[in-house]
C-alpha atoms as a printed R data frame, in Angstrom:
    type eleno elety resid chain resno       x       y        z
1   ATOM     1    CA   MET     A     1  -0.390  60.691 -113.575
2   ATOM     2    CA   SER     A     2   0.373  57.349 -115.221
3   ATOM     3    CA   THR     A     3  -2.230  54.893 -116.506
4   ATOM     4    CA   LEU     A     4  -1.911  51.119 -116.600
5   ATOM     5    CA   VAL     A     5  -4.031  49.623 -119.381
6   ATOM     6    CA   LEU     A     6  -4.305  45.838 -119.329
7   ATOM     7    CA   THR     A     7  -6.246  43.223 -121.298
8   ATOM     8    CA   LEU     A     8  -8.309  40.689 -119.361
9   ATOM     9    CA   PRO     A     9  -7.394  37.142 -120.422
10  ATOM    10    CA   LEU     A    10 -10.124  34.900 -121.780
11  ATOM    11    CA   GLY     A    11 -11.071  31.874 -119.727
12  ATOM    12    CA   SER     A    12 -11.089  31.350 -115.999
13  ATOM    13    CA   PRO     A    13  -8.610  33.645 -114.214
14  ATOM    14    CA   GLU     A    14  -5.602  31.801 -112.820
15  ATOM    15    CA   PRO     A    15  -2.683  33.143 -110.758
16  ATOM    16    CA   ALA     A    16  -0.273  32.379 -113.586
17  ATOM    17    CA   ALA     A    17  -2.435  33.978 -116.281
18  ATOM    18    CA   GLU     A    18  -0.595  36.559 -118.401
19  ATOM    19    CA   TYR     A    19  -2.011  40.053 -118.813
20  ATOM    20    CA   GLY     A    20  -0.943  42.110 -121.779
21  ATOM    21    CA   TYR     A    21  -0.390  45.618 -120.449
22  ATOM    22    CA   THR     A    22   0.586  49.108 -121.570
23  ATOM    23    CA   LEU     A    23   1.862  51.851 -119.302
24  ATOM    24    CA   THR     A    24   1.266  55.426 -120.484
25  ATOM    25    CA   ALA     A    25   1.820  58.904 -119.066
26  ATOM    26    CA   ASP     A    26  -0.442  60.869 -121.442
27  ATOM    27    CA   GLY     A    27  -2.991  58.291 -122.613
28  ATOM    28    CA   HIS     A    28  -1.662  58.342 -126.186
29  ATOM    29    CA   THR     A    29   1.949  57.129 -126.104
30  ATOM    30    CA   ALA     A    30   3.107  53.902 -124.509
31  ATOM    31    CA   THR     A    31   6.082  54.215 -122.186
32  ATOM    32    CA   ARG     A    32   6.226  50.452 -121.670
33  ATOM    33    CA   HIS     A    33   4.263  47.431 -122.900
34  ATOM    34    CA   ALA     A    34   4.647  43.724 -122.256
35  ATOM    35    CA   SER     A    35   2.780  40.876 -120.570
36  ATOM    36    CA   ALA     A    36   3.047  39.622 -117.006
37  ATOM    37    CA   PRO     A    37   1.075  37.785 -114.310
38  ATOM    38    CA   ALA     A    38  -1.170  39.916 -112.150
39  ATOM    39    CA   ALA     A    39   1.304  39.987 -109.254
40  ATOM    40    CA   LEU     A    40   4.078  41.350 -111.496
41  ATOM    41    CA   LEU     A    41   2.112  44.078 -113.264
42  ATOM    42    CA   PRO     A    42   3.684  47.554 -112.896
43  ATOM    43    CA   ASP     A    43   2.232  49.922 -110.333
44  ATOM    44    CA   PRO     A    44   0.691  53.091 -111.835
45  ATOM    45    CA   GLY     A    45   1.202  54.910 -108.532
46  ATOM    46    CA   ARG     A    46  -1.215  56.250 -105.945
47  ATOM    47    CA   ALA     A    47  -2.438  58.971 -108.283
48  ATOM    48    CA   GLY     A    48  -2.480  56.649 -111.306
49  ATOM    49    CA   GLU     A    49  -5.344  54.760 -112.905
50  ATOM    50    CA   THR     A    50  -5.752  51.120 -113.873
51  ATOM    51    CA   VAL     A    51  -7.990  50.396 -116.853
52  ATOM    52    CA   ALA     A    52  -9.053  46.854 -117.770
53  ATOM    53    CA   VAL     A    53  -9.939  46.140 -121.402
54  ATOM    54    CA   VAL     A    54 -12.483  43.425 -122.172
55  ATOM    55    CA   PRO     A    55 -11.557  41.601 -125.414
56  ATOM    56    CA   ALA     A    56 -13.973  42.048 -128.306
57  ATOM    57    CA   ARG     A    57 -14.679  38.320 -128.507
58  ATOM    58    CA   ALA     A    58 -15.836  38.288 -124.847
59  ATOM    59    CA   LEU     A    59 -18.637  40.802 -125.479
60  ATOM    60    CA   SER     A    60 -21.908  40.755 -127.313
61  ATOM    61    CA   TRP     A    61 -23.937  43.837 -128.083
62  ATOM    62    CA   GLN     A    62 -27.680  44.353 -127.845
63  ATOM    63    CA   ARG     A    63 -29.749  47.396 -128.727
64  ATOM    64    CA   VAL     A    64 -32.694  48.361 -126.505
65  ATOM    65    CA   THR     A    65 -35.061  51.270 -126.030
66  ATOM    66    CA   LEU     A    66 -35.501  52.106 -122.368
67  ATOM    67    CA   PRO     A    67 -39.016  52.986 -121.199
68  ATOM    68    CA   GLN     A    68 -39.663  56.459 -119.882
69  ATOM    69    CA   GLY     A    69 -38.433  56.934 -116.317
70  ATOM    70    CA   ALA     A    70 -36.200  53.827 -116.349
71  ATOM    71    CA   LEU     A    71 -33.000  55.769 -115.745
72  ATOM    72    CA   SER     A    72 -34.454  57.385 -112.627
73  ATOM    73    CA   GLN     A    73 -35.001  53.939 -111.081
74  ATOM    74    CA   ALA     A    74 -31.371  52.949 -110.534
75  ATOM    75    CA   PRO     A    75 -32.105  49.982 -108.198
76  ATOM    76    CA   ARG     A    76 -34.463  48.478 -110.799
77  ATOM    77    CA   LEU     A    77 -32.494  49.319 -113.950
78  ATOM    78    CA   ARG     A    78 -30.813  45.907 -114.204
79  ATOM    79    CA   ALA     A    79 -34.163  44.144 -113.813
80  ATOM    80    CA   ILE     A    80 -35.556  46.362 -116.578
81  ATOM    81    CA   LEU     A    81 -32.653  45.417 -118.863
82  ATOM    82    CA   GLU     A    82 -33.170  41.716 -118.090
83  ATOM    83    CA   GLY     A    83 -36.810  42.018 -119.116
84  ATOM    84    CA   LEU     A    84 -35.936  43.818 -122.357
85  ATOM    85    CA   LEU     A    85 -33.162  41.380 -123.336
86  ATOM    86    CA   GLU     A    86 -34.557  38.078 -122.091
87  ATOM    87    CA   GLU     A    87 -35.815  36.947 -125.497
88  ATOM    88    CA   HIS     A    88 -32.585  37.972 -127.271
89  ATOM    89    CA   LEU     A    89 -30.110  36.084 -125.064
90  ATOM    90    CA   LEU     A    90 -29.090  32.443 -125.251
91  ATOM    91    CA   ASP     A    91 -27.966  32.287 -121.600
92  ATOM    92    CA   ASP     A    92 -29.853  32.927 -118.400
93  ATOM    93    CA   PRO     A    93 -29.783  36.740 -117.824
94  ATOM    94    CA   ALA     A    94 -28.845  36.125 -114.175
95  ATOM    95    CA   LEU     A    95 -25.522  34.681 -115.391
96  ATOM    96    CA   LEU     A    96 -24.690  37.699 -117.531
97  ATOM    97    CA   HIS     A    97 -23.320  41.165 -116.779
98  ATOM    98    CA   PHE     A    98 -24.924  44.186 -118.440
99  ATOM    99    CA   ALA     A    99 -23.459  47.639 -119.051
100 ATOM   100    CA   LEU     A   100 -25.513  50.468 -120.474
101 ATOM   101    CA   GLN     A   101 -24.164  52.890 -123.071
102 ATOM   102    CA   PRO     A   102 -22.913  56.181 -121.562
103 ATOM   103    CA   GLY     A   103 -25.313  59.041 -122.086
104 ATOM   104    CA   ALA     A   104 -28.282  56.743 -122.681
105 ATOM   105    CA   VAL     A   105 -31.675  58.486 -122.836
106 ATOM   106    CA   SER     A   106 -35.063  56.966 -122.137
107 ATOM   107    CA   GLY     A   107 -37.125  56.482 -125.263
108 ATOM   108    CA   THR     A   108 -34.047  56.428 -127.532
109 ATOM   109    CA   PRO     A   109 -32.266  53.246 -128.703
110 ATOM   110    CA   ALA     A   110 -29.111  52.552 -126.716
111 ATOM   111    CA   TRP     A   111 -26.434  49.860 -126.722
112 ATOM   112    CA   VAL     A   112 -26.019  47.322 -123.940
113 ATOM   113    CA   ALA     A   113 -22.748  45.387 -123.567
114 ATOM   114    CA   VAL     A   114 -23.227  41.796 -122.396
115 ATOM   115    CA   CYS     A   115 -20.598  39.390 -121.078
116 ATOM   116    CA   ASP     A   116 -20.209  36.468 -118.703
117 ATOM   117    CA   ARG     A   117 -20.803  37.777 -115.197
118 ATOM   118    CA   ALA     A   118 -18.736  35.218 -113.302
119 ATOM   119    CA   TRP     A   119 -15.781  35.582 -115.670
120 ATOM   120    CA   LEU     A   120 -15.663  39.375 -115.378
121 ATOM   121    CA   ARG     A   121 -16.112  39.330 -111.606
122 ATOM   122    CA   GLY     A   122 -13.400  36.680 -111.218
123 ATOM   123    CA   ALA     A   123 -10.956  38.624 -113.416
124 ATOM   124    CA   LEU     A   124 -11.459  41.831 -111.436
125 ATOM   125    CA   GLN     A   125 -11.173  40.027 -108.096
126 ATOM   126    CA   ALA     A   126  -7.923  38.356 -109.211
127 ATOM   127    CA   LEU     A   127  -6.430  41.748 -110.037
128 ATOM   128    CA   GLU     A   128  -7.594  43.221 -106.735
129 ATOM   129    CA   ALA     A   129  -6.089  40.296 -104.823
130 ATOM   130    CA   ALA     A   130  -2.769  40.974 -106.605
131 ATOM   131    CA   GLY     A   131  -2.819  44.616 -105.480
132 ATOM   132    CA   ARG     A   132  -3.923  46.052 -108.832
133 ATOM   133    CA   PRO     A   133  -7.579  47.060 -108.326
134 ATOM   134    CA   VAL     A   134  -9.233  48.258 -111.527
135 ATOM   135    CA   ASP     A   135 -10.615  51.782 -111.762
136 ATOM   136    CA   ARG     A   136 -12.429  51.410 -115.105
137 ATOM   137    CA   VAL     A   137 -13.478  48.566 -117.367
138 ATOM   138    CA   VAL     A   138 -13.732  49.390 -121.078
139 ATOM   139    CA   PRO     A   139 -14.566  47.381 -124.209
140 ATOM   140    CA   GLU     A   140 -11.827  46.696 -126.734
141 ATOM   141    CA   VAL     A   141 -14.151  47.917 -129.491
142 ATOM   142    CA   ALA     A   142 -17.458  49.721 -128.949
143 ATOM   143    CA   PRO     A   143 -20.309  50.215 -131.433
144 ATOM   144    CA   GLY     A   144 -21.071  53.555 -132.970
145 ATOM   145    CA   PRO     A   145 -20.194  55.687 -135.986
146 ATOM   146    CA   THR     A   146 -16.633  55.402 -137.243
147 ATOM   147    CA   ALA     A   147 -14.274  58.238 -138.142
148 ATOM   148    CA   SER     A   148 -14.448  57.339 -141.839
149 ATOM   149    CA   GLY     A   149 -18.208  56.832 -141.857
150 ATOM   150    CA   GLN     A   150 -17.682  53.347 -143.333
151 ATOM   151    CA   VAL     A   151 -17.248  49.844 -142.030
152 ATOM   152    CA   GLU     A   152 -13.806  49.649 -140.421
153 ATOM   153    CA   CYS     A   153 -11.986  46.380 -139.945
154 ATOM   154    CA   THR     A   154  -9.346  45.376 -137.418
155 ATOM   155    CA   VAL     A   155  -7.608  42.031 -137.802
156 ATOM   156    CA   LEU     A   156  -6.106  40.500 -134.683
157 ATOM   157    CA   GLY     A   157  -5.020  37.204 -133.232
158 ATOM   158    CA   THR     A   158  -2.575  34.706 -134.731
159 ATOM   159    CA   PRO     A   159  -2.315  33.293 -138.271
160 ATOM   160    CA   GLU     A   160  -3.913  30.069 -136.989
161 ATOM   161    CA   ASP     A   161  -6.788  31.943 -135.296
162 ATOM   162    CA   ALA     A   162  -7.152  35.275 -137.090
163 ATOM   163    CA   LEU     A   163 -10.270  37.292 -136.326
164 ATOM   164    CA   ALA     A   164 -11.766  40.312 -138.036
165 ATOM   165    CA   VAL     A   165 -13.522  42.882 -135.856
166 ATOM   166    CA   LEU     A   166 -15.907  44.985 -137.921
167 ATOM   167    CA   CYS     A   167 -17.212  48.258 -136.508
168 ATOM   168    CA   GLY     A   168 -19.862  50.399 -138.173
169 ATOM   169    CA   HIS     A   169 -21.435  47.327 -139.770
170 ATOM   170    CA   GLY     A   170 -25.128  47.641 -140.532
171 ATOM   171    CA   PRO     A   171 -27.568  50.522 -140.026
172 ATOM   172    CA   HIS     A   172 -26.794  50.847 -136.306
173 ATOM   173    CA   GLN     A   173 -22.949  50.756 -136.443
174 ATOM   174    CA   ALA     A   174 -22.763  47.447 -134.606
175 ATOM   175    CA   VAL     A   175 -19.655  45.425 -133.723
176 ATOM   176    CA   ALA     A   176 -19.152  42.051 -135.367
177 ATOM   177    CA   VAL     A   177 -16.389  39.555 -134.516
178 ATOM   178    CA   LEU     A   178 -15.935  36.808 -137.088
179 ATOM   179    CA   PRO     A   179 -13.236  34.650 -138.665
180 ATOM   180    CA   LEU     A   180 -11.012  36.540 -141.082
181 ATOM   181    CA   ALA     A   181 -12.097  34.360 -144.000
182 ATOM   182    CA   SER     A   182 -15.694  35.642 -143.621
183 ATOM   183    CA   ALA     A   183 -14.785  39.329 -143.539
184 ATOM   184    CA   PRO     A   184 -14.518  40.051 -147.316
185 ATOM   185    CA   ALA     A   185 -18.244  39.494 -147.762
186 ATOM   186    CA   LEU     A   186 -19.047  42.294 -145.309
187 ATOM   187    CA   LEU     A   187 -16.494  44.834 -146.522
188 ATOM   188    CA   PRO     A   188 -17.153  47.168 -149.471
189 ATOM   189    CA   PRO     A   189 -15.092  46.335 -152.582
190 ATOM   190    CA   ALA     A   190 -11.677  47.947 -152.714
191 ATOM   191    CA   GLY     A   191 -12.146  49.288 -156.238
192 ATOM   192    CA   GLY     A   192 -15.322  51.325 -155.591
193 ATOM   193    CA   ASP     A   193 -15.820  55.036 -156.193
194 ATOM   194    CA   ALA     A   194 -15.298  55.944 -152.554
195 ATOM   195    CA   ASP     A   195 -11.992  55.377 -150.824
196 ATOM   196    CA   PRO     A   196 -12.301  52.240 -148.713
197 ATOM   197    CA   ALA     A   197 -11.994  52.565 -144.970
198 ATOM   198    CA   PRO     A   198  -8.544  51.665 -143.663
199 ATOM   199    CA   VAL     A   199  -7.966  48.109 -142.499
200 ATOM   200    CA   ARG     A   200  -5.805  47.759 -139.406
201 ATOM   201    CA   ALA     A   201  -3.993  44.611 -138.442
202 ATOM   202    CA   GLU     A   202  -1.637  43.394 -135.788
203 ATOM   203    CA   PRO     A   203   1.874  42.657 -137.081
204 ATOM   204    CA   ALA     A   204   1.458  38.889 -136.710
205 ATOM   205    CA   VAL     A   205  -1.517  38.755 -139.095
206 ATOM   206    CA   ALA     A   206  -0.804  41.754 -141.354
207 ATOM   207    CA   ALA     A   207   0.423  39.702 -144.334
208 ATOM   208    CA   LEU     A   208  -2.471  37.256 -143.980
209 ATOM   209    CA   ALA     A   209  -4.983  40.122 -143.831
210 ATOM   210    CA   GLU     A   210  -3.623  41.706 -147.038
211 ATOM   211    CA   ARG     A   211  -3.842  38.362 -148.838
212 ATOM   212    CA   VAL     A   212  -7.378  37.511 -147.668
213 ATOM   213    CA   LEU     A   213  -8.894  40.986 -147.958
214 ATOM   214    CA   GLY     A   214  -7.027  41.984 -151.107
215 ATOM   215    CA   ARG     A   215  -6.086  45.439 -149.888
216 ATOM   216    CA   PRO     A   216  -3.222  47.072 -147.996
217 ATOM   217    CA   VAL     A   217  -3.434  47.253 -144.235
218 ATOM   218    CA   GLN     A   218  -2.156  49.617 -141.566
219 ATOM   219    CA   ILE     A   219  -0.103  48.102 -138.786
220 ATOM   220    CA   GLN     A   220  -1.708  48.599 -135.381
221 ATOM   221    CA   THR     A   221  -0.204  46.959 -132.351
222 ATOM   222    CA   ALA     A   222  -2.281  45.564 -129.522
223 ATOM   223    CA   SER     A   223  -0.780  48.271 -127.301
224 ATOM   224    CA   GLN     A   224  -2.061  51.046 -129.577
225 ATOM   225    CA   ARG     A   225  -5.490  49.449 -129.699
226 ATOM   226    CA   MET     A   226  -5.623  49.237 -125.904
227 ATOM   227    CA   LEU     A   227  -4.760  52.924 -125.566
228 ATOM   228    CA   ASP     A   228  -7.533  53.813 -128.033
229 ATOM   229    CA   ALA     A   229  -9.982  51.733 -125.998
230 ATOM   230    CA   ALA     A   230  -8.931  53.331 -122.694
231 ATOM   231    CA   ARG     A   231  -9.713  56.810 -124.054
232 ATOM   232    CA   GLY     A   232 -13.315  55.840 -124.773
233 ATOM   233    CA   ASP     A   233 -16.338  56.932 -122.757
234 ATOM   234    CA   TRP     A   234 -17.484  53.443 -121.797
235 ATOM   235    CA   ASP     A   235 -17.208  52.005 -118.290
236 ATOM   236    CA   LEU     A   236 -18.481  48.448 -118.036
237 ATOM   237    CA   ALA     A   237 -18.156  48.441 -114.219
238 ATOM   238    CA   GLN     A   238 -21.837  49.020 -113.591
239 ATOM   239    CA   PHE     A   239 -24.520  47.728 -111.227
240 ATOM   240    CA   ASP     A   240 -22.990  45.224 -108.744
241 ATOM   241    CA   LEU     A   241 -19.470  45.855 -110.133
242 ATOM   242    CA   ALA     A   242 -19.672  49.629 -109.878
243 ATOM   243    CA   SER     A   243 -17.579  51.585 -107.415
244 ATOM   244    CA   SER     A   244 -19.073  54.519 -105.497
245 ATOM   245    CA   GLY     A   245 -20.223  57.573 -107.405
246 ATOM   246    CA   ARG     A   246 -17.728  59.773 -105.539
247 ATOM   247    CA   THR     A   247 -14.853  57.455 -106.418
248 ATOM   248    CA   ARG     A   248 -15.860  57.360 -110.078
249 ATOM   249    CA   ALA     A   249 -16.159  61.133 -110.174
250 ATOM   250    CA   LEU     A   250 -12.688  61.574 -108.643
251 ATOM   251    CA   ARG     A   251 -11.201  59.079 -111.081
252 ATOM   252    CA   LYS     A   252 -12.829  60.757 -114.061
253 ATOM   253    CA   LEU     A   253 -11.635  64.141 -112.826
254 ATOM   254    CA   GLY     A   254  -8.092  62.842 -112.393
255 ATOM   255    CA   SER     A   255  -8.141  61.185 -115.802
256 ATOM   256    CA   ALA     A   256  -9.460  64.344 -117.457
257 ATOM   257    CA   ALA     A   257  -6.811  66.469 -115.731
258 ATOM   258    CA   ASN     A   258  -4.080  64.064 -116.790
259 ATOM   259    CA   THR     A   259  -5.370  64.089 -120.379
260 ATOM   260    CA   PHE     A   260  -5.392  67.889 -120.454
261 ATOM   261    CA   LEU     A   261  -1.884  68.127 -118.991
262 ATOM   262    CA   ARG     A   262  -0.261  65.511 -121.217
263 ATOM   263    CA   ALA     A   263  -2.330  64.639 -124.290
264 ATOM   264    CA   PRO     A   264  -0.932  66.002 -127.602
265 ATOM   265    CA   GLN     A   265  -4.312  67.226 -128.860
266 ATOM   266    CA   TRP     A   266  -4.548  69.587 -125.879
267 ATOM   267    CA   ARG     A   267  -1.094  71.105 -126.462
268 ATOM   268    CA   ALA     A   268  -2.513  74.221 -128.147
269 ATOM   269    CA   ALA     A   269  -5.034  74.688 -125.318
270 ATOM   270    CA   ARG     A   270  -2.270  74.326 -122.733
271 ATOM   271    CA   TRP     A   271  -0.180  76.975 -124.498
272 ATOM   272    CA   ALA     A   272  -3.193  79.279 -124.735
273 ATOM   273    CA   LEU     A   273  -3.996  78.822 -121.041
274 ATOM   274    CA   GLY     A   274  -0.371  79.399 -120.063
275 ATOM   275    CA   LEU     A   275  -0.211  82.525 -122.213
276 ATOM   276    CA   ALA     A   276  -3.457  83.837 -120.703
277 ATOM   277    CA   VAL     A   277  -2.137  83.257 -117.169
278 ATOM   278    CA   ALA     A   278   1.169  84.948 -118.052
279 ATOM   279    CA   VAL     A   279  -0.667  87.969 -119.497
280 ATOM   280    CA   GLN     A   280  -2.808  88.203 -116.360
281 ATOM   281    CA   VAL     A   281   0.245  88.018 -114.086
282 ATOM   282    CA   VAL     A   282   2.094  90.674 -116.096
283 ATOM   283    CA   GLY     A   283  -1.014  92.879 -116.137
284 ATOM   284    CA   LEU     A   284  -1.546  92.549 -112.376
285 ATOM   285    CA   ASN     A   285   2.102  93.352 -111.705
286 ATOM   286    CA   ALA     A   286   1.931  96.416 -113.953
287 ATOM   287    CA   TRP     A   287  -1.262  97.603 -112.240
288 ATOM   288    CA   ALA     A   288   0.272  97.037 -108.792
289 ATOM   289    CA   TRP     A   289   3.390  98.960 -109.842
290 ATOM   290    CA   GLN     A   290   1.237 101.896 -111.004
291 ATOM   291    CA   GLU     A   291  -0.699 101.866 -107.733
292 ATOM   292    CA   ARG     A   292   2.539 101.834 -105.731
293 ATOM   293    CA   GLN     A   293   3.879 104.721 -107.758
294 ATOM   294    CA   ALA     A   294   0.679 106.735 -107.229
295 ATOM   295    CA   LEU     A   295   0.711 106.023 -103.481
296 ATOM   296    CA   ALA     A   296   4.379 106.955 -103.239
297 ATOM   297    CA   ALA     A   297   3.648 110.239 -105.057
298 ATOM   298    CA   LYS     A   298   0.832 111.071 -102.618
299 ATOM   299    CA   GLN     A   299   3.032 110.262  -99.626
300 ATOM   300    CA   ALA     A   300   5.802 112.439 -101.046
301 ATOM   301    CA   GLY     A   301   3.315 115.279 -101.505
302 ATOM   302    CA   VAL     A   302   2.180 115.031  -97.879
303 ATOM   303    CA   ARG     A   303   5.776 114.997  -96.633
304 ATOM   304    CA   GLY     A   304   6.594 117.960  -98.890
305 ATOM   305    CA   ALA     A   305   3.635 119.934  -97.512
306 ATOM   306    CA   LEU     A   306   4.837 119.278  -93.967
307 ATOM   307    CA   THR     A   307   8.444 120.269  -94.557
308 ATOM   308    CA   GLN     A   308   7.482 123.351  -96.608
309 ATOM   309    CA   THR     A   309   4.947 124.560  -94.076
310 ATOM   310    CA   PHE     A   310   7.087 123.802  -91.041
311 ATOM   311    CA   ALA     A   311  10.674 124.232  -92.149
312 ATOM   312    CA   HIS     A   312  12.061 123.287  -88.745
313 ATOM   313    CA   VAL     A   313  10.784 119.712  -89.167
314 ATOM   314    CA   LYS     A   314  13.772 117.835  -90.526
315 ATOM   315    CA   VAL     A   315  12.775 114.185  -89.991
316 ATOM   316    CA   VAL     A   316   9.402 112.976  -91.274
317 ATOM   317    CA   VAL     A   317   8.134 109.823  -89.586
318 ATOM   318    CA   ASP     A   318   4.336 110.145  -89.818
319 ATOM   319    CA   ALA     A   319   3.466 113.272  -91.780
320 ATOM   320    CA   PRO     A   320  -0.269 113.558  -90.847
321 ATOM   321    CA   VAL     A   321   0.408 113.096  -87.124
322 ATOM   322    CA   GLN     A   322   3.322 115.525  -87.173
323 ATOM   323    CA   MET     A   323   1.243 118.066  -89.126
324 ATOM   324    CA   GLU     A   324  -1.565 117.857  -86.556
325 ATOM   325    CA   ARG     A   325   0.896 118.255  -83.679
326 ATOM   326    CA   GLU     A   326   2.475 121.350  -85.259
327 ATOM   327    CA   LEU     A   327  -0.962 122.893  -85.891
328 ATOM   328    CA   ALA     A   328  -1.966 122.247  -82.266
329 ATOM   329    CA   GLN     A   329   1.173 123.984  -81.075
330 ATOM   330    CA   LEU     A   330   0.412 126.984  -83.317
331 ATOM   331    CA   ARG     A   331  -3.132 127.226  -81.986
332 ATOM   332    CA   GLN     A   332  -1.893 126.980  -78.434
333 ATOM   333    CA   ALA     A   333   0.663 129.712  -79.028
334 ATOM   334    CA   ALA     A   334  -1.978 131.913  -80.626
335 ATOM   335    CA   GLY     A   335  -4.504 131.220  -77.855
336 ATOM   336    CA   SER     A   336  -7.065 129.699  -80.261
337 ATOM   337    CA   MET     A   337  -8.902 126.460  -79.738
338 ATOM   338    CA   ALA     A   338  -9.322 123.430  -81.980
339 ATOM   339    CA   PRO     A   339 -12.743 121.857  -82.638
340 ATOM   340    CA   ARG     A   340 -11.781 118.866  -80.498
341 ATOM   341    CA   ASP     A   341 -10.996 121.002  -77.438
342 ATOM   342    CA   LEU     A   342 -13.337 120.938  -74.458
343 ATOM   343    CA   GLU     A   343 -14.851 124.410  -74.915
344 ATOM   344    CA   PRO     A   344 -15.981 123.962  -78.560
345 ATOM   345    CA   LEU     A   345 -17.397 120.512  -77.753
346 ATOM   346    CA   MET     A   346 -19.301 121.848  -74.737
347 ATOM   347    CA   ALA     A   347 -20.666 124.783  -76.728
348 ATOM   348    CA   ALA     A   348 -21.816 122.563  -79.604
349 ATOM   349    CA   ALA     A   349 -23.514 120.098  -77.243
350 ATOM   350    CA   ALA     A   350 -25.230 122.854  -75.249
351 ATOM   351    CA   GLY     A   351 -26.648 124.413  -78.396
352 ATOM   352    CA   ALA     A   352 -27.947 121.143  -79.848
353 ATOM   353    CA   LEU     A   353 -29.298 119.309  -76.794
354 ATOM   354    CA   PRO     A   354 -32.932 119.787  -75.748
355 ATOM   355    CA   ALA     A   355 -33.280 122.382  -73.018
356 ATOM   356    CA   SER     A   356 -34.786 119.856  -70.621
357 ATOM   357    CA   ARG     A   357 -31.868 117.465  -70.883
358 ATOM   358    CA   MET     A   358 -28.968 117.903  -68.484
359 ATOM   359    CA   PRO     A   359 -26.056 115.467  -68.115
360 ATOM   360    CA   ALA     A   360 -25.434 113.845  -64.743
361 ATOM   361    CA   GLN     A   361 -21.682 113.709  -65.342
362 ATOM   362    CA   ILE     A   362 -19.246 115.292  -67.815
363 ATOM   363    CA   GLU     A   363 -16.015 113.613  -68.936
364 ATOM   364    CA   TYR     A   364 -13.431 114.793  -71.446
365 ATOM   365    CA   ALA     A   365 -10.462 112.827  -72.776
366 ATOM   366    CA   SER     A   366  -8.536 112.639  -76.056
367 ATOM   367    CA   GLY     A   367 -10.716 115.171  -77.854
368 ATOM   368    CA   GLU     A   368 -14.010 113.448  -76.919
369 ATOM   369    CA   LEU     A   369 -16.788 114.769  -74.702
370 ATOM   370    CA   ARG     A   370 -18.735 112.080  -72.816
371 ATOM   371    CA   LEU     A   371 -22.063 113.131  -71.220
372 ATOM   372    CA   ARG     A   372 -23.484 110.521  -68.836
373 ATOM   373    CA   GLY     A   373 -27.092 110.282  -67.781
374 ATOM   374    CA   MET     A   374 -28.299 111.281  -71.266
375 ATOM   375    CA   ALA     A   375 -30.631 108.490  -72.422
376 ATOM   376    CA   LEU     A   376 -31.880 109.862  -75.741
377 ATOM   377    CA   ALA     A   377 -34.605 108.293  -77.880
378 ATOM   378    CA   PRO     A   378 -33.597 107.380  -81.471
379 ATOM   379    CA   GLU     A   379 -35.488 110.320  -82.924
380 ATOM   380    CA   GLU     A   380 -33.881 112.699  -80.411
381 ATOM   381    CA   LEU     A   381 -30.415 111.381  -81.338
382 ATOM   382    CA   THR     A   382 -31.201 111.890  -85.026
383 ATOM   383    CA   ALA     A   383 -32.283 115.484  -84.436
384 ATOM   384    CA   LEU     A   384 -29.181 116.076  -82.287
385 ATOM   385    CA   ASN     A   385 -26.856 114.823  -85.019
386 ATOM   386    CA   GLN     A   386 -28.546 117.023  -87.601
387 ATOM   387    CA   ALA     A   387 -27.954 120.069  -85.423
388 ATOM   388    CA   LEU     A   388 -24.348 119.085  -84.639
389 ATOM   389    CA   ALA     A   389 -23.508 118.290  -88.274
390 ATOM   390    CA   ALA     A   390 -24.097 121.907  -89.224
391 ATOM   391    CA   GLN     A   391 -21.287 122.841  -86.807
392 ATOM   392    CA   GLY     A   392 -18.912 120.045  -87.821
393 ATOM   393    CA   PHE     A   393 -19.628 117.675  -84.929
394 ATOM   394    CA   SER     A   394 -21.317 114.293  -84.451
395 ATOM   395    CA   ALA     A   395 -22.760 112.329  -81.539
396 ATOM   396    CA   ARG     A   396 -23.582 108.710  -80.713
397 ATOM   397    CA   MET     A   397 -24.587 106.628  -77.710
398 ATOM   398    CA   GLN     A   398 -21.843 104.470  -76.190
399 ATOM   399    CA   ASP     A   399 -21.921 102.641  -72.861
400 ATOM   400    CA   GLU     A   400 -25.076 104.517  -71.755
401 ATOM   401    CA   ALA     A   401 -23.363 107.861  -72.389
402 ATOM   402    CA   LEU     A   402 -23.601 110.436  -75.161
403 ATOM   403    CA   LEU     A   403 -20.273 110.736  -76.983
404 ATOM   404    CA   VAL     A   404 -19.687 114.045  -78.818
405 ATOM   405    CA   ARG     A   405 -16.655 114.707  -81.019
406 ATOM   406    CA   ALA     A   406 -15.524 116.651  -84.060
407 ATOM   407    CA   GLU     A   407 -16.326 115.097  -87.438
408 ATOM   408    CA   GLY     A   408 -13.390 113.453  -89.217
409 ATOM   409    CA   GLN     A   409 -11.805 112.524  -85.881
410 ATOM   410    CA   PRO     A   410 -10.619 108.891  -85.836
């Protein structure tokens, strides 16, 4: 499953606006990246996903503590956020879009992303009108602890308008976007005891960043930064911009499956899963082979018993049936009777039935004795079966008749 990651342009969306985009198959490596108008963006496919990235300069971040029970009141959650943030915002809250941090818990501080509501809605509608509806909306940079545990800096833009994005700044790991010239005051000195956190910069401003910050930088393209953002947990499409819960769940499931199937960090898990499946398949095949061998040995033993006992039988088709037929012929030749013959069945029934019970009609067919007009109570049938079992017979009611036959008879 491919993923199209695109950056929303700042300003009012226009048909000719260029979207920087990255196409990826595993979420980590770009297969193609460029910029194009919305109508010319590549198609990720029916099973693919489109992720829109909101630039860092288009977002502000606020920290709130939700009251108890706020998360259980989904229809009122936006109104609750407006009340909590009203005194901290410069614009009318009705003009702003809010997105709550994933995994937020009532009573615990949580981040809220804030951006212009009309701008975000217009950008998403422009993409949908061009046939590229967005599945997720993620921030370019989100607050929280950094991998190094220090303030990390990313320099982006152009030499004429270079910006520094600081993450992990302050006690709450906030995000700060400021001109590059102001960044040195917020970064720890490069010559300290601890190794400074790496500074990343886009190629266009890498030399400027090294000169202003006085330290080496790592080159990070906008495409790489967009892929990092798309792998985050955030989804800014909340409240009136949210899709249905079922759709979001299916998209998350598809994205997770694609990540597991393609992402490099899951390679070891994929090998382990494949090896486990292979071992199971080999084990099941070995067990099935053993069972087939055991069954074949039993069938050979039955056929051997038939041919050894009755030497004149040359062709074995169904050994049990042929054995029973040969035994019946021997009994008939010797004048003896089998348990399923009429006389033994009649004798067993006569000895077990109550003396006051007489059948209205007697039928015999295929080794079964059917006595009609014998309506027995459940306790009488139980006592009858106990008496017949001692002689190797059984009885049951069927179609208002008492059916008596030898035990073990199919």
